[in-house]
C-alpha positions in Angstrom: -0.1 0.1 -0.1 1.3 3.1 -1.0 0.9 6.6 1.3 0.3 9.8 -0.1 2.4 12.5 1.1 1.0 15.6 2.3 2.0 19.2 0.5 4.0 20.0 3.7 6.0 17.1 3.9 7.1 17.0 0.2 7.7 20.6 0.7 10.1 19.6 3.6 11.8 16.7 1.9 12.6 19.2 -1.1 14.0 21.8 1.5 16.3 19.2 3.3 17.6 17.5 -0.2 18.2 21.5 -1.1 20.5 22.0 1.9 18.8 24.0 4.6 16.2 26.2 3.5 13.7 27.2 6.0 10.0 26.9 5.9 8.4 30.4 4.9 11.4 31.9 3.4 10.7 35.5 1.7 12.2 36.8 -1.6 15.7 38.8 -0.5 14.6 42.4 0.2 15.5 45.1 -2.7 19.0 46.8 -2.7 18.9 50.8 -2.7 21.4 53.4 -4.0 21.3 56.8 -3.2 21.8 59.3 -5.9 22.8 63.1 -5.0 21.4 65.4 -7.4 22.8 69.5 -6.6 22.6 72.7 -8.8 25.8 74.6 -8.8 25.3 77.4 -11.3 22.5 79.2 -9.0 19.6 78.8 -11.8 16.5 77.2 -11.2 16.2 74.0 -13.6 12.6 72.9 -14.9 12.6 69.2 -16.0 16.3 69.3 -16.5 18.0 66.3 -17.8 20.1 64.4 -15.3 22.7 61.6 -16.6 23.7 59.6 -13.5 26.1 56.6 -13.5 25.2 53.9 -10.7 28.2 51.3 -9.9 26.7 47.9 -8.7 28.4 45.1 -6.6 29.0 41.9 -8.4 26.0 39.5 -8.6 23.3 42.3 -7.6 21.2 42.4 -10.0 21.1 40.8 -13.7 18.2 42.5 -15.2 17.3 46.5 -15.6 13.7 45.3 -15.5 14.5 45.1 -11.6 14.7 48.8 -11.1 13.2 51.7 -10.4 13.9 55.3 -9.3 12.3 57.3 -6.6 11.9 60.7 -5.3 10.5 61.5 -1.9 8.9 58.3 -2.0 7.2 58.6 -5.4 8.3 56.9 -8.5 10.2 59.2 -11.1 10.0 58.6 -14.9 13.3 57.4 -15.6 15.3 55.5 -18.4 17.6 53.1 -16.6 20.1 50.7 -18.9 22.8 48.5 -18.4 26.2 50.1 -19.3 28.5 47.3 -18.5 28.4 43.7 -17.0 30.7 41.6 -15.0 31.9 38.3 -16.2 29.0 36.4 -14.3 26.3 38.4 -16.4 25.4 40.6 -13.6 25.3 44.5 -14.1 28.6 46.4 -13.1 27.5 49.8 -14.2 23.7 51.5 -14.7 23.0 54.4 -16.9 20.1 56.3 -15.1 18.7 59.2 -17.2 15.5 61.4 -15.9 14.6 64.9 -15.6 14.9 67.0 -12.3 13.1 70.2 -11.2 15.4 72.1 -8.7 16.1 75.2 -7.4 19.2 77.6 -7.7 22.0 75.6 -5.3 19.8 73.4 -4.1 20.4 69.6 -3.4 18.0 66.9 -3.9 18.2 63.0 -3.0 16.9 60.1 -5.2 17.0 56.6 -4.4 17.4 53.5 -7.1 16.0 50.4 -5.8 17.0 47.0 -7.5 16.8 43.4 -7.1 13.9 41.0 -6.7 10.5 42.2 -6.4 11.4 45.7 -8.0 9.8 47.0 -11.0 9.1 50.2 -12.6 5.6 51.1 -13.0 6.0 54.6 -14.5 7.0 54.5 -18.2 9.2 56.8 -20.1 8.3 58.9 -22.9 9.4 61.5 -25.3 12.3 61.6 -27.3 12.5 58.5 -30.1 15.0 57.3 -32.3 14.0 55.5 -35.5 16.7 54.3 -37.8 16.9 53.1 -41.4 19.9 52.4 -43.6 20.8 55.7 -44.4 19.4 57.9 -41.6 18.5 58.0 -37.9 15.7 60.2 -36.5 16.8 61.6 -33.3 13.7 63.4 -32.0 13.3 66.1 -34.6 17.0 66.0 -35.7 17.8 63.6 -38.6 21.2 62.4 -38.7 22.9 60.6 -41.8 23.6 57.1 -40.5 26.8 57.3 -42.3 27.8 60.4 -40.5 28.7 62.1 -44.1 27.5 64.7 -43.6 26.4 64.6 -39.9 23.1 66.5 -40.0 20.4 65.7 -42.5 17.5 67.9 -41.0 16.7 70.3 -38.5 13.1 70.2 -38.9 11.7 72.1 -36.1 8.9 74.5 -36.9 10.5 74.9 -40.6 14.1 73.6 -41.9 16.8 75.5 -40.4 19.5 73.4 -41.9 21.1 75.0 -45.1 23.3 73.0 -47.7 26.8 72.9 -47.0 29.4 71.0 -45.1 28.4 70.4 -41.7 29.8 68.3 -38.6 33.4 68.3 -37.0 36.7 68.4 -38.7 40.2 68.8 -37.7 43.1 71.2 -39.4 46.3 69.7 -40.0 49.7 71.7 -39.7 49.6 72.8 -43.5 46.1 74.5 -42.8 44.1 71.6 -44.4 40.8 71.1 -43.2 39.9 67.3 -42.6 36.0 66.7 -42.0 35.5 63.9 -39.6 32.6 62.8 -42.2 35.5 61.8 -44.5 36.9 59.1 -42.3 37.2 55.7 -42.9 35.9 52.6 -41.1 33.1 54.4 -39.8 30.8 52.4 -37.3 27.4 53.8 -36.0 25.5 52.8 -32.7 22.6 53.8 -31.0 23.8 54.0 -27.7 20.8 55.1 -25.7 17.5 54.5 -27.7 15.2 56.8 -25.8 12.6 57.6 -24.6 14.0 60.0 -22.0 17.5 60.4 -23.5 18.4 59.3 -26.9 22.5 58.9 -28.0 23.7 58.2 -31.1 27.5 57.6 -31.3 29.9 57.2 -34.5 33.7 56.0 -34.3 36.1 56.0 -37.0 39.6 56.8 -38.3 41.4 59.8 -39.9 44.6 60.4 -41.6 46.4 63.7 -43.0 48.7 62.9 -45.8 51.5 61.3 -44.9 50.3 61.1 -41.0 50.0 58.3 -38.8 46.4 58.2 -38.5 44.1 59.1 -35.8 40.9 57.7 -34.4 37.8 59.8 -33.5 34.4 59.2 -32.0 31.3 61.5 -32.5 28.2 61.6 -30.1 25.3 63.0 -30.7 22.6 63.3 -27.9 19.0 64.8 -27.1 17.1 65.0 -23.8 13.1 64.6 -24.4 12.7 67.6 -22.1 14.6 70.2 -24.0 14.5 71.0 -27.6 18.3 71.1 -27.7 20.9 68.7 -29.2 24.7 68.2 -27.8 27.3 67.4 -30.3 30.7 66.2 -29.0 33.9 64.7 -30.9 37.2 63.4 -29.5 40.0 63.0 -31.9 43.2 61.0 -30.3 46.0 62.1 -32.5 49.0 60.4 -31.2 51.0 61.9 -33.8 49.9 65.2 -32.9 49.4 66.1 -36.8 46.2 68.2 -36.1 46.4 71.7 -34.6 42.5 72.5 -34.0 38.9 71.2 -34.1 35.8 72.7 -35.0 32.2 72.2 -35.6 29.9 74.0 -38.1 26.2 73.8 -39.1 25.1 76.2 -41.8 21.3 77.6 -41.2 18.8 79.1 -43.4 17.1 82.0 -41.8 14.1 84.5 -42.8 14.2 88.2 -43.8 17.0 90.6 -42.6 18.1 91.8 -40.0 19.4 88.8 -38.1 20.5 89.6 -34.4 23.1 88.2 -32.7 24.9 88.1 -28.9 27.1 86.7 -27.2 27.6 86.1 -23.2 30.6 88.1 -22.2 30.3 89.1 -18.7 27.4 91.5 -19.6 25.8 91.1 -23.2 27.3 92.0 -26.4 24.9 92.3 -29.0 24.5 93.1 -32.9 22.8 92.8 -36.1 23.2 91.3 -39.6 21.9 92.9 -42.5 23.3 91.4 -45.8 24.7 87.9 -46.6 28.3 89.6 -46.6 28.0 90.4 -43.2 29.9 88.8 -40.1 30.8 88.4 -36.4 33.7 86.7 -34.6 34.3 86.4 -30.9 37.9 85.0 -30.2 39.0 84.4 -26.6 42.8 83.6 -26.2 44.2 82.3 -22.9 47.4 81.7 -21.9 49.3 79.0 -20.3 48.8 80.7 -16.7 45.2 81.3 -17.2 45.4 84.7 -18.3 43.0 85.9 -20.9 41.6 88.0 -23.5 38.6 88.3 -25.7 37.2 90.6 -28.6 34.5 90.7 -30.9 35.0 91.9 -34.3 32.1 92.9 -36.6 31.9 93.9 -40.3 32.1 92.5 -43.9 33.4 89.0 -44.0 37.1 89.0 -44.0 37.4 92.7 -43.1 36.1 92.2 -39.6 37.1 95.6 -37.3 37.1 95.4 -33.5 33.7 95.8 -31.8 33.9 95.1 -28.1 37.2 93.9 -26.5 37.8 92.6 -22.9 38.8 95.9 -20.9 37.9 97.5 -17.6 35.8 95.5 -15.3 34.6 93.2 -17.9 35.8 89.6 -17.4 39.0 88.3 -19.1 37.3 85.1 -20.2 34.2 85.2 -22.2 31.1 82.8 -21.3 31.1 81.1 -24.6 27.4 81.1 -25.3 25.0 83.2 -27.7 22.1 83.3 -30.3 21.2 83.8 -33.7 18.0 84.8 -34.4 15.7 86.0 -36.9 11.9 87.4 -36.7 10.6 83.6 -36.1 13.9 81.3 -35.3 16.4 81.4 -32.8 19.4 79.4 -32.5 20.7 79.4 -29.1 24.3 78.2 -28.9 27.0 77.1 -26.1 30.5 76.2 -26.0 31.4 73.8 -23.3 34.7 74.2 -21.2 35.1 77.8 -23.1 38.4 79.1 -21.9 39.1 76.5 -19.7 42.4 75.2 -21.3 45.4 77.7 -22.7 44.9 78.0 -26.4 42.5 80.2 -29.0 38.7 80.0 -28.9 36.4 81.4 -31.8 32.8 81.3 -32.4 32.2 82.5 -36.0 28.6 83.6 -37.5 27.9 85.1 -40.7 25.0 86.5 -43.2 24.8 83.8 -44.9 23.8 81.5 -41.9 27.4 80.3 -40.9 28.2 78.9 -37.3 31.7 77.8 -36.9 33.0 77.0 -33.4 36.6 76.3 -33.0 39.4 75.1 -30.6 43.4 75.3 -31.1 45.0 74.3 -28.1 48.3 76.5 -27.0 50.5 73.3 -27.8 50.2 70.3 -30.5 48.1 67.9 -28.5 47.7 64.3 -28.7 43.8 64.5 -28.0 41.3 67.1 -29.3 37.7 67.4 -28.1 34.9 70.0 -28.4 31.6 69.8 -27.5 28.9 72.2 -28.6 25.0 72.8 -27.5 22.4 74.2 -30.2 19.1 74.8 -28.8 16.5 75.4 -31.4 13.6 77.5 -30.1 10.9 80.1 -31.5 11.6 83.8 -31.1 11.2 85.8 -28.8 14.0 83.7 -27.0 12.6 84.1 -23.4 9.4 82.6 -24.4 10.5 80.3 -26.9 13.2 78.7 -24.7 12.6 76.6 -21.7 16.3 77.2 -20.5 19.1 79.4 -21.0 22.4 78.7 -22.8 24.4 79.2 -19.1 22.0 76.3 -17.9 23.1 74.1 -20.8 26.8 74.6 -20.0 26.3 74.2 -16.3 24.9 70.5 -16.1 23.4 69.0 -12.6 25.9 67.1 -10.7 24.5 63.7 -10.0 26.7 61.2 -7.8 26.1 58.3 -5.5 27.2 58.0 -1.8 31.0 57.4 -1.5 30.1 54.0 -0.1 28.6 52.8 -3.0 31.7 53.4 -5.1 33.8 51.6 -2.4 31.6 48.5 -2.4 31.6 48.2 -6.0 35.3 48.6 -6.1 35.4 51.7 -8.6 37.3 55.1 -8.2 35.4 57.7 -5.7 34.3 60.6 -7.5 35.9 63.8 -6.2 32.0 65.4 -5.4 30.9 62.3 -3.8 29.7 62.3 -0.2 32.2 61.3 2.3 
């Protein structure tokens, strides 16, 4: 006669065979990481993009679906992705993208939960990336999948991109311009597919005549909460064959006059009334941090001094400005403007030319340039929901010091002790 075992009896036998589990054991409690967000430029931010990187201990979590972001106990719309993994498949670094509304010099604390039983309930929305064999749509910006030329369309209220070379370039010692769009072995990757934050990255190689060659990356980023695009290029040039790096975009605007302005510690502004008009802001910075800027205007190629650093005005300009007609505004920001020794310039002209350039004081083995462009409606204070200074001063987002220590990675200087 065979006696049927009860459910409890079977469960006890399985636990004993499994090596010591206890009746009624619960799933492991979720882990949590604190992310401190700080505003450091004295500007109120409304739905401002935050890009945080969170290190995790080996084995802590294997699936980003088991993560969510909280603020004051409520879930926050976020985009969380695995940036890298350990050899056992668990996540090493998380990329956490979200938006924060924060006051001047305010600090906020967010909590990233992860582990068994954790699941995000709030879906992100906004910027979308769609790709075909020859183009990539990043929100309203259309890129060429090959990166040649970089931008295909800037269709916001109307098409503002004109025909002509656009994207990044480097200049060799003979003065020859080498567009990165002419590079070889170019690969294209969608690094972050949205919907909160989108990133597209190109990588390739470039060689001047007789040179050893250089590798480059070009990254294009867009948040879902702003109408700006962040363009970054890094060129590794071990042979020091290139003397500067530049970025340009030709724009098509409406009837003259066009207005322009630069942040120069106060405000420098003027207008262009013909296709031959030009304005150039040039900033020089010496090895000891000394600097001088000047703005020149006039017929292109014949510009004369218009304003210079003098008196109580700062010796380093701010690296931002606007170009606009009656309906469209391009707000721009030159990241790290005036921070390193060398020569910086922003050149605008009456044909819609925008050229941003940096030449280091000494030959460099690495060239890097980041330009923000914000496409908004005129007048700027109504059309833009943020300012160029806020574009150039990102919110600081770091974990507690202990989290970096536990994960065995270097501790950022601004992490709390």
